[in-house]
KOLTOR-794534 format. One record per residue (C-alpha): x, y, z; residue in three letters; residue number from 1. Coordinates in Angstrom, 1 decimal. Example, Ala and Ser with C-alpha at 12.3 -4.5 7.8 and 13.67 -1.06 7.14 Angstrom:
% KOLTOR-794534
<<12.3; -4.5; 7.8>; "ala"; 1>
<<13.7; -1.1; 7.1>; "ser"; 2>
//
This chain:
% KOLTOR-794534
<<282.8; 178.4; 20.8>; "met"; 1>
<<285.8; 177.4; 18.7>; "ser"; 2>
<<284.4; 174.2; 17.1>; "val"; 3>
<<283.2; 174.6; 13.6>; "arg"; 4>
<<281.6; 171.9; 11.3>; "thr"; 5>
<<281.1; 171.8; 7.6>; "thr"; 6>
<<279.5; 169.2; 5.5>; "thr"; 7>
<<280.6; 169.0; 1.9>; "leu"; 8>
<<278.1; 168.3; -1.0>; "pro"; 9>
<<279.4; 164.7; -1.0>; "ser"; 10>
<<278.4; 164.2; 2.6>; "gly"; 11>
<<281.9; 164.3; 4.0>; "leu"; 12>
<<282.0; 166.1; 7.3>; "arg"; 13>
<<284.8; 168.3; 8.5>; "ile"; 14>
<<285.1; 169.4; 12.2>; "val"; 15>
<<287.8; 171.6; 13.6>; "thr"; 16>
<<288.7; 173.2; 16.9>; "asp"; 17>
<<291.2; 176.1; 16.7>; "thr"; 18>
<<293.2; 176.2; 19.9>; "met"; 19>
<<294.9; 179.4; 20.9>; "ala"; 20>
<<298.6; 179.4; 21.7>; "his"; 21>
<<299.2; 176.0; 20.0>; "val"; 22>
<<301.8; 175.9; 17.3>; "glu"; 23>
<<301.0; 172.4; 16.0>; "thr"; 24>
<<298.1; 170.9; 14.1>; "ala"; 25>
<<296.6; 167.5; 14.7>; "ser"; 26>
<<294.3; 166.2; 12.0>; "leu"; 27>
<<293.1; 162.9; 10.8>; "gly"; 28>
<<290.4; 160.8; 9.1>; "val"; 29>
<<288.1; 158.7; 11.2>; "trp"; 30>
<<286.0; 156.1; 9.6>; "ile"; 31>
<<282.9; 154.6; 11.2>; "gly"; 32>
<<283.9; 151.0; 10.3>; "ala"; 33>
<<286.0; 148.6; 12.3>; "gly"; 34>
<<286.3; 144.9; 13.0>; "ser"; 35>
<<282.6; 144.3; 13.8>; "arg"; 36>
<<281.7; 145.5; 10.3>; "his"; 37>
<<283.6; 142.7; 8.7>; "glu"; 38>
<<281.9; 139.7; 7.1>; "arg"; 39>
<<283.3; 136.3; 8.3>; "pro"; 40>
<<285.6; 136.1; 5.2>; "gln"; 41>
<<286.9; 139.6; 6.0>; "glu"; 42>
<<287.9; 139.0; 9.6>; "his"; 43>
<<291.1; 141.0; 10.2>; "gly"; 44>
<<290.7; 143.1; 7.0>; "leu"; 45>
<<290.1; 146.4; 8.8>; "ser"; 46>
<<293.4; 146.0; 10.6>; "his"; 47>
<<295.3; 144.9; 7.5>; "leu"; 48>
<<293.9; 147.8; 5.5>; "leu"; 49>
<<295.2; 150.2; 8.2>; "glu"; 50>
<<298.7; 148.7; 7.7>; "his"; 51>
<<298.5; 148.7; 3.9>; "met"; 52>
<<297.5; 152.4; 3.7>; "ala"; 53>
<<301.1; 153.3; 4.4>; "phe"; 54>
<<302.7; 150.9; 2.0>; "lys"; 55>
<<302.6; 153.0; -1.2>; "gly"; 56>
<<300.4; 155.0; -3.5>; "thr"; 57>
<<300.6; 155.8; -7.2>; "lys"; 58>
<<302.9; 158.8; -6.5>; "lys"; 59>
<<304.5; 157.8; -3.1>; "arg"; 60>
<<306.4; 154.8; -2.0>; "ser"; 61>
<<306.2; 153.5; 1.6>; "ala"; 62>
<<309.5; 155.2; 2.3>; "arg"; 63>
<<308.4; 158.5; 0.6>; "asp"; 64>
<<305.4; 158.6; 3.0>; "ile"; 65>
<<307.5; 158.2; 6.1>; "ala"; 66>
<<310.3; 160.6; 4.9>; "glu"; 67>
<<308.0; 163.4; 3.8>; "glu"; 68>
<<306.1; 163.6; 7.0>; "ile"; 69>
<<309.2; 163.1; 9.2>; "glu"; 70>
<<311.3; 165.6; 7.2>; "thr"; 71>
<<308.6; 168.2; 8.2>; "ala"; 72>
<<309.1; 167.1; 11.9>; "gly"; 73>
<<305.7; 165.5; 12.0>; "gly"; 74>
<<304.4; 162.0; 12.6>; "asp"; 75>
<<301.6; 159.9; 11.1>; "ile"; 76>
<<299.9; 156.8; 12.4>; "asn"; 77>
<<296.7; 154.8; 12.4>; "ala"; 78>
<<294.5; 152.6; 14.7>; "ala"; 79>
<<291.8; 150.0; 14.3>; "thr"; 80>
<<289.1; 149.4; 16.9>; "ser"; 81>
<<285.8; 147.5; 17.1>; "val"; 82>
<<283.7; 150.2; 15.5>; "glu"; 83>
<<286.1; 152.8; 14.1>; "gln"; 84>
<<289.4; 153.1; 12.1>; "thr"; 85>
<<291.5; 156.2; 12.2>; "ser"; 86>
<<294.4; 157.7; 10.3>; "tyr"; 87>
<<296.0; 160.8; 11.8>; "tyr"; 88>
<<299.0; 163.1; 11.7>; "ala"; 89>
<<300.5; 165.9; 13.8>; "arg"; 90>
<<302.5; 168.6; 12.1>; "val"; 91>
<<303.6; 172.3; 12.4>; "leu"; 92>
<<300.8; 174.7; 11.4>; "ala"; 93>
<<302.5; 175.5; 8.1>; "glu"; 94>
<<302.6; 171.9; 7.1>; "asp"; 95>
<<298.9; 171.2; 7.4>; "thr"; 96>
<<298.5; 171.0; 3.7>; "gly"; 97>
<<301.2; 168.3; 3.5>; "leu"; 98>
<<299.4; 166.2; 6.1>; "ala"; 99>
<<296.1; 166.5; 4.2>; "ile"; 100>
<<297.8; 165.6; 0.9>; "asp"; 101>
<<299.4; 162.5; 2.4>; "ile"; 102>
<<296.2; 161.4; 4.2>; "leu"; 103>
<<294.1; 161.8; 1.1>; "ser"; 104>
<<296.8; 160.0; -1.0>; "asp"; 105>
<<296.9; 156.9; 1.3>; "ile"; 106>
<<293.2; 156.7; 1.6>; "leu"; 107>
<<292.2; 157.3; -2.0>; "thr"; 108>
<<295.2; 156.2; -4.1>; "asp"; 109>
<<296.9; 153.3; -2.4>; "ser"; 110>
<<298.1; 150.6; -4.9>; "val"; 111>
<<298.2; 147.6; -2.6>; "phe"; 112>
<<301.3; 146.2; -4.2>; "asp"; 113>
<<301.3; 142.3; -3.9>; "pro"; 114>
<<304.9; 142.3; -2.7>; "thr"; 115>
<<304.2; 144.9; 0.0>; "glu"; 116>
<<301.0; 143.0; 0.9>; "leu"; 117>
<<302.9; 139.7; 1.4>; "ala"; 118>
<<305.5; 141.5; 3.6>; "arg"; 119>
<<302.8; 143.2; 5.7>; "glu"; 120>
<<300.9; 139.9; 6.2>; "lys"; 121>
<<304.0; 138.5; 7.7>; "ser"; 122>
<<304.2; 141.5; 10.1>; "val"; 123>
<<300.6; 141.0; 11.2>; "ile"; 124>
<<301.1; 137.3; 11.7>; "leu"; 125>
<<304.0; 138.2; 14.0>; "gln"; 126>
<<301.7; 140.7; 15.8>; "glu"; 127>
<<299.1; 137.9; 16.2>; "ile"; 128>
<<301.8; 135.6; 17.6>; "gly"; 129>
<<302.9; 138.3; 20.0>; "ala"; 130>
<<299.4; 138.7; 21.3>; "ala"; 131>
<<299.0; 135.0; 21.8>; "ala"; 132>
<<302.2; 135.0; 23.9>; "asp"; 133>
<<300.8; 137.8; 26.1>; "thr"; 134>
<<298.2; 136.3; 28.5>; "pro"; 135>
<<297.0; 139.6; 29.9>; "asp"; 136>
<<296.1; 140.6; 26.3>; "asp"; 137>
<<294.9; 137.2; 25.2>; "leu"; 138>
<<292.4; 136.9; 28.0>; "val"; 139>
<<290.6; 140.0; 26.8>; "phe"; 140>
<<290.2; 138.4; 23.3>; "asp"; 141>
<<288.8; 135.4; 25.1>; "met"; 142>
<<286.5; 137.6; 27.1>; "phe"; 143>
<<284.9; 139.4; 24.1>; "thr"; 144>
<<284.6; 136.1; 22.2>; "ala"; 145>
<<282.8; 134.5; 25.2>; "thr"; 146>
<<280.6; 137.5; 26.0>; "ala"; 147>
<<279.6; 137.7; 22.3>; "tyr"; 148>
<<280.0; 134.2; 20.8>; "pro"; 149>
<<279.9; 133.7; 17.0>; "asp"; 150>
<<279.4; 137.5; 16.4>; "gln"; 151>
<<281.6; 140.0; 14.6>; "pro"; 152>
<<281.9; 142.2; 17.8>; "ile"; 153>
<<283.4; 139.2; 19.7>; "gly"; 154>
<<286.1; 138.5; 17.2>; "arg"; 155>
<<289.7; 139.7; 17.8>; "pro"; 156>
<<290.6; 142.8; 15.8>; "ile"; 157>
<<293.8; 141.3; 14.5>; "leu"; 158>
<<292.1; 138.4; 12.7>; "gly"; 159>
<<293.4; 134.9; 12.5>; "thr"; 160>
<<296.6; 133.6; 10.8>; "pro"; 161>
<<294.5; 131.6; 8.3>; "glu"; 162>
<<292.2; 134.5; 7.4>; "arg"; 163>
<<294.9; 137.2; 7.2>; "val"; 164>
<<297.0; 134.9; 4.9>; "ser"; 165>
<<294.1; 134.6; 2.5>; "ser"; 166>
<<293.6; 138.3; 1.7>; "phe"; 167>
<<294.5; 139.6; -1.7>; "asp"; 168>
<<294.3; 143.1; -3.3>; "pro"; 169>
<<290.8; 142.7; -4.7>; "pro"; 170>
<<289.4; 141.8; -1.2>; "ala"; 171>
<<291.1; 144.9; 0.2>; "ile"; 172>
<<289.7; 147.1; -2.5>; "lys"; 173>
<<286.2; 145.7; -2.1>; "asp"; 174>
<<286.2; 146.4; 1.6>; "tyr"; 175>
<<287.6; 149.9; 1.0>; "leu"; 176>
<<284.9; 150.7; -1.5>; "gly"; 177>
<<282.1; 149.4; 0.8>; "ser"; 178>
<<283.2; 151.3; 4.0>; "his"; 179>
<<285.5; 154.2; 3.1>; "tyr"; 180>
<<283.0; 156.6; 1.6>; "his"; 181>
<<282.1; 160.2; 2.3>; "ser"; 182>
<<279.2; 159.5; 4.6>; "glu"; 183>
<<281.2; 157.2; 6.9>; "ser"; 184>
<<284.1; 159.5; 7.2>; "met"; 185>
<<284.9; 162.4; 9.6>; "ile"; 186>
<<287.9; 164.6; 9.0>; "ile"; 187>
<<288.8; 166.3; 12.3>; "ala"; 188>
<<291.5; 168.8; 13.2>; "ala"; 189>
<<292.5; 170.7; 16.3>; "ala"; 190>
<<295.3; 173.1; 17.3>; "gly"; 191>
<<296.7; 175.7; 14.9>; "ala"; 192>
<<294.2; 175.2; 12.2>; "val"; 193>
<<292.2; 177.5; 10.0>; "asn"; 194>
<<288.7; 176.0; 9.3>; "his"; 195>
<<288.0; 177.6; 6.0>; "asp"; 196>
<<291.4; 176.9; 4.5>; "glu"; 197>
<<291.1; 173.3; 5.7>; "leu"; 198>
<<287.7; 172.9; 4.1>; "val"; 199>
<<289.0; 174.3; 0.8>; "asn"; 200>
<<292.0; 171.9; 0.8>; "glu"; 201>
<<290.0; 168.9; 1.8>; "ile"; 202>
<<287.4; 169.6; -0.9>; "gly"; 203>
<<290.1; 169.3; -3.5>; "lys"; 204>
<<292.0; 166.4; -2.0>; "arg"; 205>
<<289.0; 164.2; -1.2>; "phe"; 206>
<<286.9; 164.7; -4.3>; "ser"; 207>
<<287.0; 161.1; -5.5>; "his"; 208>
<<285.5; 159.1; -2.7>; "leu"; 209>
<<283.3; 156.1; -3.4>; "pro"; 210>
<<279.6; 156.5; -3.5>; "glu"; 211>
<<278.0; 155.8; -0.1>; "pro"; 212>
<<276.8; 152.2; 0.4>; "thr"; 213>
<<274.6; 150.9; 3.1>; "arg"; 214>
<<276.3; 148.0; 4.9>; "val"; 215>
<<274.4; 146.9; 8.0>; "ala"; 216>
<<276.4; 145.7; 10.9>; "lys"; 217>
<<275.1; 142.7; 12.8>; "glu"; 218>
<<273.4; 143.7; 16.1>; "pro"; 219>
<<275.3; 142.7; 19.2>; "ala"; 220>
<<273.8; 140.2; 21.6>; "lys"; 221>
<<275.5; 139.8; 24.9>; "tyr"; 222>
<<275.4; 136.1; 26.0>; "val"; 223>
<<278.0; 135.5; 28.7>; "gly"; 224>
<<279.6; 132.2; 29.6>; "gly"; 225>
<<282.9; 130.7; 30.5>; "glu"; 226>
<<286.3; 129.9; 28.9>; "gln"; 227>
<<289.4; 128.8; 30.7>; "lys"; 228>
<<292.8; 128.0; 29.3>; "ser"; 229>
<<295.1; 126.0; 31.6>; "lys"; 230>
<<298.8; 127.0; 31.0>; "lys"; 231>
<<302.0; 126.8; 33.0>; "arg"; 232>
<<302.2; 130.5; 34.1>; "leu"; 233>
<<303.1; 132.1; 37.3>; "glu"; 234>
<<299.8; 133.9; 37.5>; "gln"; 235>
<<296.2; 133.3; 36.7>; "ala"; 236>
<<294.9; 136.1; 34.4>; "his"; 237>
<<291.2; 136.5; 35.2>; "ile"; 238>
<<288.3; 138.6; 33.8>; "ile"; 239>
<<284.9; 138.5; 35.3>; "ile"; 240>
<<282.4; 140.5; 33.2>; "gly"; 241>
<<278.7; 141.4; 32.8>; "phe"; 242>
<<276.5; 143.1; 30.3>; "glu"; 243>
<<277.0; 146.9; 30.3>; "gly"; 244>
<<275.3; 149.6; 28.3>; "val"; 245>
<<275.8; 151.4; 25.0>; "ser"; 246>
<<277.1; 155.0; 24.7>; "phe"; 247>
<<273.6; 156.0; 23.7>; "asn"; 248>
<<272.1; 154.6; 26.9>; "asp"; 249>
<<271.0; 157.2; 29.6>; "pro"; 250>
<<273.0; 155.3; 32.2>; "ser"; 251>
<<276.2; 155.3; 30.3>; "asn"; 252>
<<277.9; 157.9; 32.4>; "tyr"; 253>
<<276.6; 156.3; 35.6>; "ala"; 254>
<<278.0; 153.0; 34.5>; "ser"; 255>
<<281.5; 154.5; 33.9>; "his"; 256>
<<281.4; 156.1; 37.3>; "ile"; 257>
<<280.5; 152.8; 38.9>; "phe"; 258>
<<283.5; 151.2; 37.2>; "ala"; 259>
<<285.7; 154.0; 38.4>; "asn"; 260>
<<284.5; 153.6; 42.0>; "val"; 261>
<<284.8; 149.9; 41.9>; "ala"; 262>
<<288.2; 149.6; 40.3>; "gly"; 263>
<<289.3; 152.8; 38.5>; "gly"; 264>
<<292.3; 153.9; 40.5>; "gly"; 265>
<<294.4; 153.6; 43.7>; "met"; 266>
<<291.5; 154.8; 45.8>; "ser"; 267>
<<289.0; 152.4; 44.3>; "ser"; 268>
<<287.4; 149.6; 46.3>; "arg"; 269>
<<289.1; 146.7; 44.4>; "leu"; 270>
<<292.5; 148.2; 44.6>; "phe"; 271>
<<292.3; 149.1; 48.3>; "gln"; 272>
<<290.7; 145.8; 49.5>; "asp"; 273>
<<292.3; 143.3; 47.2>; "val"; 274>
<<295.7; 144.7; 46.8>; "arg"; 275>
<<296.5; 147.2; 49.6>; "glu"; 276>
<<294.7; 145.5; 52.5>; "lys"; 277>
<<295.1; 141.8; 51.6>; "arg"; 278>
<<298.0; 141.7; 49.0>; "gly"; 279>
<<296.1; 139.3; 46.8>; "leu"; 280>
<<297.1; 140.8; 43.4>; "ala"; 281>
<<299.6; 143.2; 41.9>; "tyr"; 282>
<<297.1; 144.3; 39.1>; "ser"; 283>
<<293.4; 144.7; 39.6>; "ile"; 284>
<<291.0; 147.1; 37.9>; "tyr"; 285>
<<287.5; 147.5; 36.6>; "ala"; 286>
<<286.3; 148.8; 33.2>; "phe"; 287>
<<283.2; 149.7; 31.3>; "his"; 288>
<<283.3; 149.6; 27.5>; "trp"; 289>
<<280.4; 151.2; 25.7>; "ala"; 290>
<<279.7; 150.5; 22.0>; "phe"; 291>
<<276.9; 151.8; 19.8>; "ser"; 292>
<<274.4; 149.1; 20.7>; "asp"; 293>
<<275.9; 147.3; 23.7>; "thr"; 294>
<<278.5; 147.4; 26.4>; "gly"; 295>
<<280.4; 145.3; 28.9>; "val"; 296>
<<281.5; 145.9; 32.5>; "phe"; 297>
<<284.1; 143.8; 34.1>; "gly"; 298>
<<287.2; 143.5; 36.3>; "met"; 299>
<<290.6; 142.1; 35.4>; "tyr"; 300>
<<293.2; 140.7; 37.8>; "thr"; 301>
<<296.4; 138.8; 37.7>; "gly"; 302>
<<297.1; 136.7; 40.8>; "thr"; 303>
<<298.9; 133.5; 41.9>; "ser"; 304>
<<297.1; 130.1; 42.0>; "ala"; 305>
<<297.4; 130.1; 45.8>; "ala"; 306>
<<295.5; 133.4; 46.1>; "asp"; 307>
<<292.7; 132.7; 43.7>; "val"; 308>
<<290.4; 131.0; 46.3>; "pro"; 309>
<<290.5; 134.0; 48.6>; "glu"; 310>
<<290.5; 136.7; 45.9>; "leu"; 311>
<<287.3; 135.5; 44.2>; "met"; 312>
<<284.9; 136.1; 47.0>; "pro"; 313>
<<286.7; 139.3; 48.2>; "val"; 314>
<<286.6; 140.9; 44.7>; "ala"; 315>
<<282.9; 139.9; 44.1>; "leu"; 316>
<<281.9; 141.2; 47.5>; "asp"; 317>
<<283.7; 144.5; 46.6>; "cys"; 318>
<<281.5; 144.8; 43.5>; "leu"; 319>
<<278.3; 143.8; 45.3>; "gly"; 320>
<<279.0; 146.1; 48.2>; "glu"; 321>
<<279.7; 149.0; 45.9>; "ala"; 322>
<<276.4; 148.5; 44.0>; "ala"; 323>
<<274.5; 148.7; 47.3>; "glu"; 324>
<<276.4; 151.1; 49.4>; "his"; 325>
<<278.9; 153.3; 47.5>; "leu"; 326>
<<279.1; 156.8; 49.0>; "ser"; 327>
<<278.6; 160.4; 47.9>; "glu"; 328>
<<282.3; 160.9; 48.5>; "val"; 329>
<<283.3; 158.1; 46.1>; "glu"; 330>
<<280.9; 159.3; 43.4>; "val"; 331>
<<282.2; 162.9; 43.7>; "gln"; 332>
<<285.8; 161.6; 43.4>; "arg"; 333>
<<284.9; 159.6; 40.3>; "ala"; 334>
<<283.1; 162.6; 38.8>; "lys"; 335>
<<286.2; 164.8; 39.4>; "ala"; 336>
<<288.4; 162.2; 37.7>; "gln"; 337>
<<286.0; 162.2; 34.6>; "met"; 338>
<<286.2; 166.0; 34.4>; "lys"; 339>
<<290.0; 166.0; 34.6>; "val"; 340>
<<290.0; 163.5; 31.7>; "ser"; 341>
<<287.7; 165.8; 29.7>; "leu"; 342>
<<289.8; 168.9; 30.4>; "leu"; 343>
<<293.1; 167.0; 29.7>; "thr"; 344>
<<291.7; 166.3; 26.2>; "ala"; 345>
<<291.1; 170.0; 25.7>; "leu"; 346>
<<294.7; 170.7; 26.4>; "glu"; 347>
<<296.1; 168.4; 23.7>; "ser"; 348>
<<295.5; 169.0; 20.0>; "ser"; 349>
<<295.8; 165.2; 19.2>; "ser"; 350>
<<293.4; 164.2; 22.0>; "ala"; 351>
<<291.0; 167.0; 21.1>; "arg"; 352>
<<290.9; 166.0; 17.4>; "ala"; 353>
<<290.2; 162.4; 18.3>; "glu"; 354>
<<287.5; 163.5; 20.8>; "gln"; 355>
<<285.5; 165.7; 18.4>; "ile"; 356>
<<285.8; 163.0; 15.6>; "ala"; 357>
<<284.5; 160.3; 17.9>; "arg"; 358>
<<281.6; 162.6; 19.1>; "gln"; 359>
<<280.6; 163.2; 15.5>; "met"; 360>
<<280.7; 159.5; 14.6>; "leu"; 361>
<<278.7; 158.6; 17.8>; "ser"; 362>
<<276.2; 161.5; 18.1>; "tyr"; 363>
<<276.4; 163.3; 14.7>; "asn"; 364>
<<277.5; 166.4; 16.6>; "arg"; 365>
<<280.1; 167.6; 19.0>; "thr"; 366>
<<279.4; 168.1; 22.7>; "leu"; 367>
<<280.4; 171.3; 24.5>; "thr"; 368>
<<282.6; 171.0; 27.5>; "arg"; 369>
<<279.8; 172.4; 29.7>; "gln"; 370>
<<277.3; 169.9; 28.2>; "glu"; 371>
<<279.5; 167.0; 29.2>; "val"; 372>
<<280.2; 168.5; 32.7>; "ile"; 373>
<<276.4; 169.0; 33.2>; "asp"; 374>
<<275.8; 165.3; 32.2>; "arg"; 375>
<<278.3; 164.2; 34.8>; "ile"; 376>
<<277.1; 166.6; 37.5>; "asp"; 377>
<<273.4; 165.5; 37.4>; "val"; 378>
<<274.3; 161.9; 38.2>; "ile"; 379>
<<273.3; 160.9; 41.7>; "thr"; 380>
<<274.6; 158.3; 44.1>; "val"; 381>
<<271.5; 156.2; 43.5>; "glu"; 382>
<<272.0; 156.5; 39.7>; "asp"; 383>
<<275.4; 154.9; 40.1>; "val"; 384>
<<274.3; 152.2; 42.5>; "arg"; 385>
<<271.4; 151.3; 40.2>; "lys"; 386>
<<273.8; 151.1; 37.2>; "ala"; 387>
<<276.0; 148.8; 39.2>; "gly"; 388>
<<273.1; 146.6; 40.4>; "arg"; 389>
<<271.7; 146.3; 36.8>; "asp"; 390>
<<275.0; 145.2; 35.4>; "met"; 391>
<<275.8; 142.7; 38.2>; "leu"; 392>
<<272.4; 141.1; 37.7>; "lys"; 393>
<<273.3; 140.0; 34.1>; "thr"; 394>
<<274.8; 136.7; 33.1>; "ala"; 395>
<<278.5; 136.6; 34.1>; "pro"; 396>
<<281.3; 136.1; 31.7>; "thr"; 397>
<<284.4; 134.3; 33.1>; "val"; 398>
<<287.6; 134.0; 31.3>; "cys"; 399>
<<291.0; 132.9; 32.7>; "ala"; 400>
<<294.4; 131.8; 31.5>; "ile"; 401>
<<297.1; 130.1; 33.6>; "gly"; 402>
<<296.5; 128.1; 36.8>; "pro"; 403>
<<292.7; 128.3; 36.5>; "val"; 404>
<<291.5; 125.3; 38.5>; "ala"; 405>
<<290.2; 127.5; 41.4>; "lys"; 406>
<<288.6; 130.2; 39.3>; "val"; 407>
<<284.9; 130.3; 40.0>; "trp"; 408>
<<282.2; 129.3; 37.5>; "ser"; 409>
<<279.6; 131.8; 36.2>; "pro"; 410>
<<276.9; 130.1; 38.3>; "asp"; 411>
<<278.9; 130.4; 41.5>; "lys"; 412>
<<279.7; 134.0; 40.8>; "ile"; 413>
<<276.0; 134.8; 40.2>; "ala"; 414>
<<275.0; 133.0; 43.4>; "ala"; 415>
<<277.5; 135.0; 45.4>; "arg"; 416>
<<276.3; 138.3; 44.1>; "leu"; 417>
<<272.6; 137.4; 44.5>; "ser"; 418>
<<273.2; 136.6; 48.2>; "ser"; 419>
<<275.1; 139.8; 49.0>; "ala"; 420>
//
């Protein structure tokens, strides 16, 4: 097995996967803190911090950071999610040391210059505005806020204009000190990497991390409900959702397979019945998002106001029928697609580094390829049907933007599913 893991005396964990015949190295720092770890007054700070990390350190300007990595032919980026934040780079094997140096510099020695902060706030305000102008994005923010009302997990990752405008350097440094410490971090690398050399370099570069602190996240409580926004749009953007399961739940894989069978591809039930057979929507798909202590299952579609009355019962019947009668052929097809996704990650150094980092944050260990395949293989048709039935019995969440008058209420949706 090519995966190796080392825990430094500080508690910082390093995991690598050396991939033969790969000439580049992908590496990064993954932090087990995201938007749901923010206090109300910190809403949007995780995302702002991700932006500010590239805006200058004590020894590098923002331009220096960009030019150094790109002169070496590499690239560097970051991402914020609900439960994690990541900073990652891809370089040639001989430039791994440079990537580590830059990553450690931006994460341990950023200056948070007020001028840069003001400029980046403006950029994020534009990003928030762009999201508000994109209904097929905005409806998902509405969905999480309705499914988890008045909870950190239900808040949009970008924050609000009012809150983002209020942040100052002390607020950023306080959040950094609380969440960016050795025990919350995973440094992962894949591709043309030497584990021992990497551990030695990281030990020197990340020797001044804050002391670990215990910041409890608020437990998630799925509620469900309804939110509609009437706008003059060509299409109604609709999400119908239900409570799913966490990634620690035994039925997590079965829930993902159900979402795949219901609406995961061109052969799925929703795509074939709603789009191909009836032409009621251009875009329709199902999803299952698993978090550490909760999850959501749902379907999204964009359709004309005239087609909403027919689409609603057809789509719901697809879901209900799948939960009762999906076939062995459909389950095997979904399993094959999951395995291809797994194997595809093993062929890309960037995807592989992210995969092992997320496994370490989620399970405190990496999973072997065979272990994941075995977990998929043991799932039965009845396991998938039960996962679907259990999710569809929960309180519906309905969110829609556009011509929404004919979108069904949660009560009507629940009644349709219970009578199926």
